N, CA, C and O atoms as a printed pandas DataFrame, in Angstrom:
     atom_number atom_name residue_name chain_id  residue_number  x_coord  y_coord  z_coord
0              1         N          MET        A               1    4.027   48.511  -23.344
1              2        CA          MET        A               1    4.157   47.171  -23.826
2              3         C          MET        A               1    3.743   46.207  -22.724
3              4         O          MET        A               1    4.536   45.869  -21.845
4              5         N          THR        A               2    2.514   45.779  -22.784
5              6        CA          THR        A               2    2.017   44.827  -21.791
6              7         C          THR        A               2    1.767   43.493  -22.475
7              8         O          THR        A               2    0.816   43.313  -23.236
8              9         N          GLU        A               3    2.629   42.607  -22.177
9             10        CA          GLU        A               3    2.533   41.256  -22.712
10            11         C          GLU        A               3    2.272   40.309  -21.560
11            12         O          GLU        A               3    2.894   40.433  -20.505
12            13         N          SER        A               4    1.383   39.388  -21.739
13            14        CA          SER        A               4    1.123   38.444  -20.649
14            15         C          SER        A               4    2.312   37.504  -20.490
15            16         O          SER        A               4    2.922   37.073  -21.469
16            17         N          ARG        A               5    2.619   37.202  -19.260
17            18        CA          ARG        A               5    3.743   36.309  -18.968
18            19         C          ARG        A               5    3.337   34.870  -19.206
19            20         O          ARG        A               5    2.223   34.450  -18.894
20            21         N          ARG        A               6    4.239   34.157  -19.747
21            22        CA          ARG        A               6    3.996   32.726  -19.931
22            23         C          ARG        A               6    4.251   32.022  -18.608
23            24         O          ARG        A               6    5.185   32.349  -17.876
24            25         N          THR        A               7    3.414   31.070  -18.327
25            26        CA          THR        A               7    3.602   30.286  -17.105
26            27         C          THR        A               7    3.693   28.819  -17.477
27            28         O          THR        A               7    3.081   28.355  -18.439
28            29         N          LEU        A               8    4.451   28.128  -16.709
29            30        CA          LEU        A               8    4.566   26.691  -16.896
30            31         C          LEU        A               8    3.630   25.995  -15.937
31            32         O          LEU        A               8    3.455   26.435  -14.801
32            33         N          SER        A               9    3.038   24.927  -16.384
33            34        CA          SER        A               9    2.185   24.147  -15.493
34            35         C          SER        A               9    2.541   22.684  -15.651
35            36         O          SER        A               9    2.973   22.237  -16.714
36            37         N          LEU        A              10    2.353   21.967  -14.594
37            38        CA          LEU        A              10    2.656   20.543  -14.571
38            39         C          LEU        A              10    1.353   19.777  -14.492
39            40         O          LEU        A              10    0.533   20.017  -13.607
40            41         N          LYS        A              11    1.167   18.860  -15.414
41            42        CA          LYS        A              11   -0.016   18.011  -15.396
42            43         C          LYS        A              11    0.441   16.601  -15.097
43            44         O          LYS        A              11    1.252   16.032  -15.827
44            45         N          LEU        A              12   -0.075   16.045  -14.032
45            46        CA          LEU        A              12    0.281   14.686  -13.662
46            47         C          LEU        A              12   -0.425   13.704  -14.571
47            48         O          LEU        A              12   -1.545   13.950  -15.016
48            49         N          SER        A              13    0.235   12.587  -14.845
49            50        CA          SER        A              13   -0.329   11.611  -15.768
50            51         C          SER        A              13   -1.554   10.909  -15.197
51            52         O          SER        A              13   -2.421   10.463  -15.949
52            53         N          SER        A              14   -1.629   10.808  -13.882
53            54        CA          SER        A              14   -2.796   10.170  -13.277
54            55         C          SER        A              14   -3.188   10.926  -12.014
55            56         O          SER        A              14   -2.350   11.542  -11.355
56            57         N          THR        A              15   -4.450   10.870  -11.697
57            58        CA          THR        A              15   -4.921   11.545  -10.501
58            59         C          THR        A              15   -4.595   10.698   -9.284
59            60         O          THR        A              15   -4.223    9.530   -9.403
60            61         N          SER        A              16   -4.737   11.290   -8.138
61            62        CA          SER        A              16   -4.469   10.588   -6.886
62            63         C          SER        A              16   -5.386    9.371   -6.744
63            64         O          SER        A              16   -4.949    8.312   -6.293
64            65         N          ASP        A              17   -6.646    9.522   -7.126
65            66        CA          ASP        A              17   -7.595    8.410   -7.035
66            67         C          ASP        A              17   -7.192    7.252   -7.949
67            68         O          ASP        A              17   -7.316    6.087   -7.572
68            69         N          GLU        A              18   -6.710    7.579   -9.150
69            70        CA          GLU        A              18   -6.269    6.529  -10.072
70            71         C          GLU        A              18   -5.042    5.813   -9.514
71            72         O          GLU        A              18   -4.935    4.592   -9.626
72            73         N          ARG        A              19   -4.115    6.562   -8.914
73            74        CA          ARG        A              19   -2.905    5.972   -8.339
74            75         C          ARG        A              19   -3.262    5.046   -7.187
75            76         O          ARG        A              19   -2.687    3.965   -7.059
76            77         N          VAL        A              20   -4.215    5.462   -6.339
77            78        CA          VAL        A              20   -4.652    4.632   -5.219
78            79         C          VAL        A              20   -5.297    3.355   -5.733
79            80         O          VAL        A              20   -5.037    2.277   -5.199
80            81         N          GLU        A              21   -6.137    3.457   -6.763
81            82        CA          GLU        A              21   -6.809    2.275   -7.299
82            83         C          GLU        A              21   -5.815    1.328   -7.963
83            84         O          GLU        A              21   -5.966    0.111   -7.858
84            85         N          GLN        A              22   -4.806    1.860   -8.642
85            86        CA          GLN        A              22   -3.775    1.002   -9.246
86            87         C          GLN        A              22   -2.991    0.271   -8.160
87            88         O          GLN        A              22   -2.694   -0.916   -8.292
88            89         N          GLY        A              23   -2.660    0.980   -7.094
89            90        CA          GLY        A              23   -1.965    0.346   -5.971
90            91         C          GLY        A              23   -2.834   -0.704   -5.302
91            92         O          GLY        A              23   -2.348   -1.767   -4.918
92            93         N          ALA        A              24   -4.124   -0.404   -5.161
93            94        CA          ALA        A              24   -5.055   -1.355   -4.550
94            95         C          ALA        A              24   -5.153   -2.628   -5.384
95            96         O          ALA        A              24   -5.205   -3.728   -4.834
96            97         N          GLU        A              25   -5.179   -2.487   -6.696
97            98        CA          GLU        A              25   -5.270   -3.666   -7.559
98            99         C          GLU        A              25   -4.012   -4.526   -7.437
99           100         O          GLU        A              25   -4.097   -5.753   -7.391
100          101         N          ALA        A              26   -2.856   -3.887   -7.383
101          102        CA          ALA        A              26   -1.600   -4.638   -7.204
102          103         C          ALA        A              26   -1.600   -5.357   -5.852
103          104         O          ALA        A              26   -1.150   -6.499   -5.755
104          105         N          LEU        A              27   -2.100   -4.696   -4.819
105          106        CA          LEU        A              27   -2.159   -5.304   -3.487
106          107         C          LEU        A              27   -3.145   -6.464   -3.452
107          108         O          LEU        A              27   -2.881   -7.480   -2.808
108          109         N          ARG        A              28   -4.272   -6.326   -4.133
109          110        CA          ARG        A              28   -5.239   -7.431   -4.205
110          111         C          ARG        A              28   -4.581   -8.661   -4.832
111          112         O          ARG        A              28   -4.746   -9.780   -4.346
112          113         N          GLN        A              29   -3.837   -8.442   -5.911
113          114        CA          GLN        A              29   -3.157   -9.556   -6.583
114          115         C          GLN        A              29   -2.102  -10.187   -5.665
115          116         O          GLN        A              29   -1.989  -11.411   -5.596
116          117         N          ALA        A              30   -1.338   -9.353   -4.969
117          118        CA          ALA        A              30   -0.305   -9.865   -4.060
118          119         C          ALA        A              30   -0.929  -10.671   -2.923
119          120         O          ALA        A              30   -0.424  -11.737   -2.570
120          121         N          ILE        A              31   -2.016  -10.174   -2.354
121          122        CA          ILE        A              31   -2.689  -10.875   -1.260
122          123         C          ILE        A              31   -3.277  -12.191   -1.762
123          124         O          ILE        A              31   -3.153  -13.220   -1.099
124          125         N          THR        A              32   -3.908  -12.161   -2.918
125          126        CA          THR        A              32   -4.509  -13.367   -3.491
126          127         C          THR        A              32   -3.468  -14.452   -3.732
127          128         O          THR        A              32   -3.732  -15.634   -3.507
128          129         N          HIS        A              33   -2.274  -14.046   -4.195
129          130        CA          HIS        A              33   -1.237  -15.020   -4.542
130          131         C          HIS        A              33   -0.171  -15.174   -3.457
131          132         O          HIS        A              33    0.859  -15.810   -3.681
132          133         N          ASN        A              34   -0.422  -14.586   -2.268
133          134        CA          ASN        A              34    0.506  -14.675   -1.128
134          135         C          ASN        A              34    1.927  -14.246   -1.484
135          136         O          ASN        A              34    2.890  -14.961   -1.207
136          137         N          LEU        A              35    2.048  -13.061   -2.106
137          138        CA          LEU        A              35    3.347  -12.543   -2.520
138          139         C          LEU        A              35    3.670  -11.233   -1.800
139          140         O          LEU        A              35    2.773  -10.470   -1.443
140          141         N          CYS        A              36    4.949  -10.990   -1.597
141          142        CA          CYS        A              36    5.404   -9.749   -0.971
142          143         C          CYS        A              36    5.354   -8.601   -1.979
143          144         O          CYS        A              36    5.218   -8.817   -3.184
144          145         N          VAL        A              37    5.467   -7.384   -1.463
145          146        CA          VAL        A              37    5.365   -6.178   -2.280
146          147         C          VAL        A              37    6.482   -5.222   -1.886
147          148         O          VAL        A              37    6.880   -5.160   -0.723
148          149         N          ARG        A              38    6.983   -4.479   -2.867
149          150        CA          ARG        A              38    7.883   -3.358   -2.595
150          151         C          ARG        A              38    7.101   -2.091   -2.906
151          152         O          ARG        A              38    6.369   -2.025   -3.894
152          153         N          TRP        A              39    7.265   -1.084   -2.049
153          154        CA          TRP        A              39    6.582    0.188   -2.274
154          155         C          TRP        A              39    7.341    1.308   -1.607
155          156         O          TRP        A              39    8.294    1.095   -0.857
156          157         N          SER        A              40    6.891    2.493   -1.903
157          158        CA          SER        A              40    7.398    3.694   -1.240
158          159         C          SER        A              40    6.234    4.249   -0.433
159          160         O          SER        A              40    5.172    4.539   -0.984
160          161         N          TYR        A              41    6.432    4.393    0.865
161          162        CA          TYR        A              41    5.384    4.934    1.732
162          163         C          TYR        A              41    5.924    6.205    2.373
163          164         O          TYR        A              41    6.857    6.159    3.175
164          165         N          ASN        A              42    5.338    7.323    2.018
165          166        CA          ASN        A              42    5.804    8.633    2.489
166          167         C          ASN        A              42    7.319    8.770    2.293
167          168         O          ASN        A              42    8.044    9.183    3.198
168          169         N          ARG        A              43    7.776    8.413    1.087
169          170        CA          ARG        A              43    9.183    8.502    0.655
170          171         C          ARG        A              43   10.121    7.523    1.353
171          172         O          ARG        A              43   11.337    7.702    1.295
172          173         N          VAL        A              44    9.598    6.511    2.001
173          174        CA          VAL        A              44   10.415    5.478    2.632
174          175         C          VAL        A              44   10.240    4.192    1.825
175          176         O          VAL        A              44    9.124    3.694    1.681
176          177         N          LEU        A              45   11.344    3.656    1.298
177          178        CA          LEU        A              45   11.284    2.423    0.527
178          179         C          LEU        A              45   11.160    1.232    1.460
179          180         O          LEU        A              45   11.902    1.124    2.437
180          181         N          MET        A              46   10.230    0.341    1.165
181          182        CA          MET        A              46    9.949   -0.802    2.030
182          183         C          MET        A              46    9.649   -2.049    1.213
183          184         O          MET        A              46    9.230   -1.978    0.058
184          185         N          GLN        A              47    9.877   -3.191    1.847
185          186        CA          GLN        A              47    9.340   -4.452    1.351
186          187         C          GLN        A              47    8.420   -4.965    2.441
187          188         O          GLN        A              47    8.807   -5.043    3.607
188          189         N          VAL        A              48    7.199   -5.314    2.058
189          190        CA          VAL        A              48    6.198   -5.730    3.033
190          191         C          VAL        A              48    5.487   -6.990    2.568
191          192         O          VAL        A              48    5.530   -7.362    1.396
192          193         N          ALA        A              49    4.833   -7.629    3.524
193          194        CA          ALA        A              49    3.959   -8.763    3.244
194          195         C          ALA        A              49    2.537   -8.302    3.556
195          196         O          ALA        A              49    2.134   -8.297    4.719
196          197         N          PRO        A              50    1.766   -7.913    2.527
197          198        CA          PRO        A              50    0.407   -7.429    2.785
198          199         C          PRO        A              50   -0.502   -8.547    3.269
199          200         O          PRO        A              50   -0.490   -9.650    2.723
200          201         N          MET        A              51   -1.288   -8.254    4.295
201          202        CA          MET        A              51   -2.156   -9.265    4.890
202          203         C          MET        A              51   -3.635   -9.019    4.614
203          204         O          MET        A              51   -4.396   -9.959    4.385
204          205         N          ILE        A              52   -4.042   -7.734    4.637
205          206        CA          ILE        A              52   -5.462   -7.429    4.468
206          207         C          ILE        A              52   -5.608   -6.029    3.887
207          208         O          ILE        A              52   -4.900   -5.104    4.285
208          209         N          LEU        A              53   -6.526   -5.884    2.950
209          210        CA          LEU        A              53   -6.864   -4.609    2.337
210          211         C          LEU        A              53   -8.294   -4.299    2.746
211          212         O          LEU        A              53   -9.194   -5.107    2.518
212          213         N          TYR        A              54   -8.509   -3.138    3.348
213          214        CA          TYR        A              54   -9.832   -2.835    3.896
214          215         C          TYR        A              54  -10.118   -1.337    3.874
215          216         O          TYR        A              54   -9.233   -0.520    3.618
216          217         N          ARG        A              55  -11.375   -0.998    4.149
217          218        CA          ARG        A              55  -11.797    0.409    4.219
218          219         C          ARG        A              55  -11.909    0.839    5.673
219          220         O          ARG        A              55  -12.376    0.095    6.535
220          221         N          LYS        A              56  -11.461    2.069    5.913
221          222        CA          LYS        A              56  -11.548    2.659    7.248
222          223         C          LYS        A              56  -11.774    4.149    7.039
223          224         O          LYS        A              56  -10.979    4.811    6.371
224          225         N          HIS        A              57  -12.838    4.674    7.596
225          226        CA          HIS        A              57  -13.212    6.079    7.425
226          227         C          HIS        A              57  -13.346    6.443    5.939
227          228         O          HIS        A              57  -13.058    7.572    5.544
228          229         N          GLY        A              58  -13.780    5.482    5.129
229          230        CA          GLY        A              58  -13.994    5.722    3.714
230          231         C          GLY        A              58  -12.753    5.611    2.845
231          232         O          GLY        A              58  -12.867    5.674    1.621
232          233         N          ASP        A              59  -11.572    5.447    3.428
233          234        CA          ASP        A              59  -10.322    5.342    2.679
234          235         C          ASP        A              59   -9.798    3.907    2.724
235          236         O          ASP        A              59  -10.069    3.164    3.668
236          237         N          LEU        A              60   -9.051    3.533    1.698
237          238        CA          LEU        A              60   -8.444    2.211    1.669
238          239         C          LEU        A              60   -7.190    2.180    2.526
239          240         O          LEU        A              60   -6.374    3.100    2.486
240          241         N          HIS        A              61   -7.045    1.113    3.302
241          242        CA          HIS        A              61   -5.875    0.879    4.150
242          243         C          HIS        A              61   -5.404   -0.555    3.927
243          244         O          HIS        A              61   -6.169   -1.408    3.479
244          245         N          VAL        A              62   -4.156   -0.803    4.241
245          246        CA          VAL        A              62   -3.611   -2.157    4.173
246          247         C          VAL        A              62   -2.822   -2.417    5.449
247          248         O          VAL        A              62   -2.052   -1.568    5.899
248          249         N          ASP        A              63   -3.017   -3.592    6.025
249          250        CA          ASP        A              63   -2.200   -4.045    7.146
250          251         C          ASP        A              63   -1.168   -4.994    6.562
251          252         O          ASP        A              63   -1.508   -5.921    5.828
252          253         N          ALA        A              64    0.099   -4.754    6.893
253          254        CA          ALA        A              64    1.178   -5.543    6.316
254          255         C          ALA        A              64    2.307   -5.727    7.311
255          256         O          ALA        A              64    2.494   -4.917    8.219
256          257         N          LEU        A              65    3.057   -6.805    7.128
257          258        CA          LEU        A              65    4.270   -7.041    7.910
258          259         C          LEU        A              65    5.417   -6.330    7.205
259          260         O          LEU        A              65    5.650   -6.563    6.020
260          261         N          VAL        A              66    6.131   -5.471    7.912
261          262        CA          VAL        A              66    7.277   -4.764    7.327
262          263         C          VAL        A              66    8.481   -5.694    7.402
263          264         O          VAL        A              66    8.943   -6.042    8.489
264          265         N          LEU        A              67    8.985   -6.094    6.232
265          266        CA          LEU        A              67   10.108   -7.027    6.155
266          267         C          LEU        A              67   11.441   -6.311    5.938
267          268         O          LEU        A              67   12.497   -6.813    6.322
268          269         N          GLU        A              68   11.378   -5.131    5.318
269          270        CA          GLU        A              68   12.579   -4.371    5.018
270          271         C          GLU        A              68   12.216   -2.894    4.929
271          272         O          GLU        A              68   11.200   -2.531    4.337
272          273         N          LYS        A              69   13.052   -2.046    5.520
273          274        CA          LYS        A              69   12.810   -0.607    5.506
274          275         C          LYS        A              69   14.137    0.077    5.244
275          276         O          LYS        A              69   15.085   -0.121    6.004
276          277         N          HIS        A              70   14.234    0.880    4.186
277          278        CA          HIS        A              70   15.490    1.521    3.766
278          279         C          HIS        A              70   16.591    0.490    3.557
279          280         O          HIS        A              70   17.758    0.777    3.825
280          281         N          GLY        A              71   16.244   -0.704    3.083
281          282        CA          GLY        A              71   17.223   -1.740    2.804
282          283         C          GLY        A              71   17.685   -2.542    4.006
283          284         O          GLY        A              71   18.531   -3.425    3.866
284          285         N          ALA        A              72   17.146   -2.253    5.192
285          286        CA          ALA        A              72   17.546   -2.974    6.406
286          287         C          ALA        A              72   16.357   -3.734    6.980
287          288         O          ALA        A              72   15.213   -3.291    6.884
288          289         N          VAL        A              73   16.646   -4.869    7.569
289          290        CA          VAL        A              73   15.607   -5.668    8.218
290          291         C          VAL        A              73   15.299   -5.038    9.572
291          292         O          VAL        A              73   16.220   -4.764   10.341
292          293         N          PRO        A              74   14.016   -4.802    9.883
293          294        CA          PRO        A              74   13.682   -4.207   11.185
294          295         C          PRO        A              74   14.005   -5.160   12.336
295          296         O          PRO        A              74   14.060   -6.376   12.156
296          297         N          VAL        A              75   14.215   -4.589   13.513
297          298        CA          VAL        A              75   14.518   -5.387   14.698
298          299         C          VAL        A              75   13.365   -6.331   15.004
299          300         O          VAL        A              75   13.577   -7.498   15.334
300          301         N          GLU        A              76   12.143   -5.817   14.891
301          302        CA          GLU        A              76   10.951   -6.621   15.181
302          303         C          GLU        A              76   10.011   -6.540   13.982
303          304         O          GLU        A              76    9.633   -5.449   13.555
304          305         N          VAL        A              77    9.639   -7.688   13.448
305          306        CA          VAL        A              77    8.668   -7.725   12.356
306          307         C          VAL        A              77    7.288   -7.716   12.988
307          308         O          VAL        A              77    6.935   -8.612   13.754
308          309         N          LYS        A              78    6.505   -6.679   12.652
309          310        CA          LYS        A              78    5.173   -6.581   13.237
310          311         C          LYS        A              78    4.184   -6.066   12.206
311          312         O          LYS        A              78    4.570   -5.488   11.189
312          313         N          LEU        A              79    2.928   -6.277   12.476
313          314        CA          LEU        A              79    1.853   -5.843   11.602
314          315         C          LEU        A              79    1.670   -4.339   11.750
315          316         O          LEU        A              79    1.498   -3.837   12.861
316          317         N          ALA        A              80    1.706   -3.617   10.628
317          318        CA          ALA        A              80    1.534   -2.165   10.625
318          319         C          ALA        A              80    0.411   -1.798    9.672
319          320         O          ALA        A              80    0.118   -2.547    8.741
320          321         N          THR        A              81   -0.217   -0.656    9.896
321          322        CA          THR        A              81   -1.304   -0.170    9.060
322          323         C          THR        A              81   -0.805    0.970    8.183
323          324         O          THR        A              81   -0.119    1.872    8.663
324          325         N          PHE        A              82   -1.152    0.929    6.889
325          326        CA          PHE        A              82   -0.748    1.948    5.939
326          327         C          PHE        A              82   -1.965    2.433    5.171
327          328         O          PHE        A              82   -2.795    1.630    4.745
328          329         N          LYS        A              83   -2.075    3.743    4.994
329          330        CA          LYS        A              83   -3.145    4.325    4.193
330          331         C          LYS        A              83   -2.684    4.328    2.737
331          332         O          LYS        A              83   -1.575    4.771    2.442
332          333         N          LEU        A              84   -3.513    3.844    1.840
333          334        CA          LEU        A              84   -3.106    3.727    0.449
334          335         C          LEU        A              84   -2.774    5.068   -0.199
335          336         O          LEU        A              84   -2.008    5.106   -1.163
336          337         N          ALA        A              85   -3.324    6.152    0.299
337          338        CA          ALA        A              85   -3.021    7.464   -0.268
338          339         C          ALA        A              85   -1.539    7.817   -0.099
339          340         O          ALA        A              85   -1.017    8.631   -0.860
340          341         N          GLY        A              86   -0.855    7.223    0.880
341          342        CA          GLY        A              86    0.559    7.502    1.110
342          343         C          GLY        A              86    1.490    6.537    0.404
343          344         O          GLY        A              86    2.709    6.691    0.479
344          345         N          ILE        A              87    0.940    5.547   -0.280
345          346        CA          ILE        A              87    1.741    4.521   -0.939
346          347         C          ILE        A              87    1.908    4.860   -2.422
347          348         O          ILE        A              87    0.960    5.280   -3.085
348          349         N          SER        A              88    3.132    4.669   -2.928
349          350        CA          SER        A              88    3.376    4.847   -4.362
350          351         C          SER        A              88    4.371    3.790   -4.821
351          352         O          SER        A              88    4.996    3.114   -4.004
352          353         N          ASN        A              89    4.509    3.656   -6.123
353          354        CA          ASN        A              89    5.460    2.720   -6.735
354          355         C          ASN        A              89    5.299    1.296   -6.210
355          356         O          ASN        A              89    6.276    0.665   -5.808
356          357         N          VAL        A              90    4.084    0.799   -6.216
357          358        CA          VAL        A              90    3.808   -0.561   -5.741
358          359         C          VAL        A              90    4.282   -1.563   -6.796
359          360         O          VAL        A              90    3.918   -1.475   -7.968
360          361         N          ALA        A              91    5.110   -2.526   -6.346
361          362        CA          ALA        A              91    5.598   -3.575   -7.240
362          363         C          ALA        A              91    5.495   -4.916   -6.525
363          364         O          ALA        A              91    6.070   -5.102   -5.452
364          365         N          VAL        A              92    4.766   -5.839   -7.121
365          366        CA          VAL        A              92    4.620   -7.173   -6.553
366          367         C          VAL        A              92    5.902   -7.951   -6.854
367          368         O          VAL        A              92    6.384   -7.947   -7.987
368          369         N          THR        A              93    6.449   -8.617   -5.838
369          370        CA          THR        A              93    7.660   -9.419   -6.019
370          371         C          THR        A              93    7.269  -10.884   -6.194
371          372         O          THR        A              93    6.092  -11.233   -6.108
372          373         N          MET        A              94    8.237  -11.718   -6.432
373          374        CA          MET        A              94    7.976  -13.155   -6.548
374          375         C          MET        A              94    8.261  -13.869   -5.233
375          376         O          MET        A              94    8.185  -15.095   -5.161
376          377         N          GLU        A              95    8.587  -13.107   -4.198
377          378        CA          GLU        A              95    8.883  -13.685   -2.888
378          379         C          GLU        A              95    7.586  -14.030   -2.159
379          380         O          GLU        A              95    6.734  -13.160   -1.981
380          381         N          PRO        A              96    7.423  -15.284   -1.734
381          382        CA          PRO        A              96    6.186  -15.673   -1.050
382          383         C          PRO        A              96    6.122  -15.112    0.373
383          384         O          PRO        A              96    7.149  -14.895    1.017
384          385         N          ILE        A              97    4.914  -14.886    0.841
385          386        CA          ILE        A              97    4.691  -14.424    2.213
386          387         C          ILE        A              97    4.858  -15.610    3.152
387          388         O          ILE        A              97    4.221  -16.648    2.971
388          389         N          THR        A              98    5.714  -15.453    4.153
389          390        CA          THR        A              98    5.950  -16.538    5.103
390          391         C          THR        A              98    5.640  -16.126    6.530
391          392         O          THR        A              98    5.834  -16.924    7.448
392          393         N          GLY        A              99    5.162  -14.898    6.748
393          394        CA          GLY        A              99    4.866  -14.419    8.098
394          395         C          GLY        A              99    3.751  -15.201    8.759
395          396         O          GLY        A              99    2.886  -15.765    8.089
396          397         N          THR        A             100    3.779  -15.226   10.063
397          398        CA          THR        A             100    2.776  -15.985   10.805
398          399         C          THR        A             100    1.633  -15.120   11.316
399          400         O          THR        A             100    0.582  -15.651   11.674
400          401         N          ALA        A             101    1.807  -13.816   11.360
401          402        CA          ALA        A             101    0.744  -12.934   11.866
402          403         C          ALA        A             101   -0.372  -12.851   10.830
403          404         O          ALA        A             101   -0.144  -12.421    9.699
404          405         N          ARG        A             102   -1.544  -13.250   11.206
405          406        CA          ARG        A             102   -2.710  -13.185   10.323
406          407         C          ARG        A             102   -3.751  -12.284   10.969
407          408         O          ARG        A             102   -3.998  -12.391   12.170
408          409         N          PRO        A             103   -4.361  -11.403   10.195
409          410        CA          PRO        A             103   -5.385  -10.519   10.760
410          411         C          PRO        A             103   -6.664  -11.284   11.071
411          412         O          PRO        A             103   -6.993  -12.272   10.414
412          413         N          ASN        A             104   -7.372  -10.812   12.077
413          414        CA          ASN        A             104   -8.655  -11.395   12.461
414          415         C          ASN        A             104   -9.762  -10.610   11.753
415          416         O          ASN        A             104   -9.970   -9.443   12.083
416          417         N          PRO        A             105  -10.475  -11.200   10.797
417          418        CA          PRO        A             105  -11.503  -10.458   10.059
418          419         C          PRO        A             105  -12.642   -9.960   10.938
419          420         O          PRO        A             105  -13.393   -9.077   10.524
420          421         N          ALA        A             106  -12.786  -10.508   12.142
421          422        CA          ALA        A             106  -13.845  -10.067   13.051
422          423         C          ALA        A             106  -13.437   -8.831   13.851
423          424         O          ALA        A             106  -14.250   -8.288   14.600
424          425         N          ASP        A             107  -12.198   -8.381   13.706
425          426        CA          ASP        A             107  -11.718   -7.197   14.419
426          427         C          ASP        A             107  -12.577   -5.983   14.031
427          428         O          ASP        A             107  -12.869   -5.795   12.850
428          429         N          PRO        A             108  -12.983   -5.164   15.000
429          430        CA          PRO        A             108  -13.851   -4.006   14.711
430          431         C          PRO        A             108  -13.260   -3.005   13.723
431          432         O          PRO        A             108  -14.018   -2.296   13.062
432          433         N          ARG        A             109  -11.937   -2.920   13.597
433          434        CA          ARG        A             109  -11.360   -1.944   12.671
434          435         C          ARG        A             109  -11.608   -2.323   11.215
435          436         O          ARG        A             109  -11.435   -1.490   10.325
436          437         N          TYR        A             110  -12.009   -3.563   10.960
437          438        CA          TYR        A             110  -12.317   -4.010    9.601
438          439         C          TYR        A             110  -13.819   -3.959    9.314
439          440         O          TYR        A             110  -14.269   -4.500    8.304
440          441         N          ALA        A             111  -14.590   -3.325   10.175
441          442        CA          ALA        A             111  -16.054   -3.332   10.089
442          443         C          ALA        A             111  -16.597   -2.657    8.830
443          444         O          ALA        A             111  -17.669   -3.032    8.357
444          445         N          GLU        A             112  -15.881   -1.665    8.271
445          446        CA          GLU        A             112  -16.385   -0.953    7.090
446          447         C          GLU        A             112  -16.303   -1.785    5.814
447          448         O          GLU        A             112  -16.947   -1.460    4.816
448          449         N          GLY        A             113  -15.528   -2.838    5.844
449          450        CA          GLY        A             113  -15.469   -3.716    4.674
450          451         C          GLY        A             113  -14.058   -4.149    4.339
451          452         O          GLY        A             113  -13.123   -3.348    4.360
452          453         N          ILE        A             114  -13.917   -5.426    4.029
453          454        CA          ILE        A             114  -12.634   -6.021    3.660
454          455         C          ILE        A             114  -12.637   -6.226    2.154
455          456         O          ILE        A             114  -13.555   -6.849    1.620
456          457         N          ASP        A             115  -11.623   -5.712    1.459
457          458        CA          ASP        A             115  -11.488   -5.894    0.010
458          459         C          ASP        A             115  -10.744   -7.201   -0.310
459          460         O          ASP        A             115  -11.112   -7.913   -1.244
460          461         N          ALA        A             116   -9.716   -7.503    0.455
461          462        CA          ALA        A             116   -8.934   -8.730    0.234
462          463         C          ALA        A             116   -8.270   -9.122    1.537
463          464         O          ALA        A             116   -7.835   -8.262    2.303
464          465         N          ILE        A             117   -8.190  -10.421    1.792
465          466        CA          ILE        A             117   -7.528  -10.909    3.006
466          467         C          ILE        A             117   -6.734  -12.154    2.650
467          468         O          ILE        A             117   -7.166  -12.967    1.832
468          469         N          ILE        A             118   -5.574  -12.296    3.268
469          470        CA          ILE        A             118   -4.709  -13.437    3.010
470          471         C          ILE        A             118   -5.327  -14.686    3.621
471          472         O          ILE        A             118   -5.936  -14.633    4.689
472          473         N          THR        A             119   -5.166  -15.796    2.940
473          474        CA          THR        A             119   -5.722  -17.061    3.440
474          475         C          THR        A             119   -4.640  -18.000    3.872
475          476         O          THR        A             119   -4.929  -19.110    4.320
């Protein structure tokens, strides 16, 4: 009696590329309207103020001010770089961006192309 075993498989509703593009679109809207964002980055919940969305080594990255991490305000608010492939659950908030750190578009790390920049 040889019966093939049934196997379960999991099909994700969207591919990684679709998830990155959806996150990128939300970030473009947040940057355009100067709004903060909540997201999960490598399983860490954060609230950030996105400043610039750009390409680096062919992948999308965002530079943002980290305003809250695991529900706590960081000791020092500074500009950090995040790869969009590690970001999930992007939600634009109604909180306006008030940070003073602005990226310099002439910086060499933005040479591959800027998708959106805060004004």
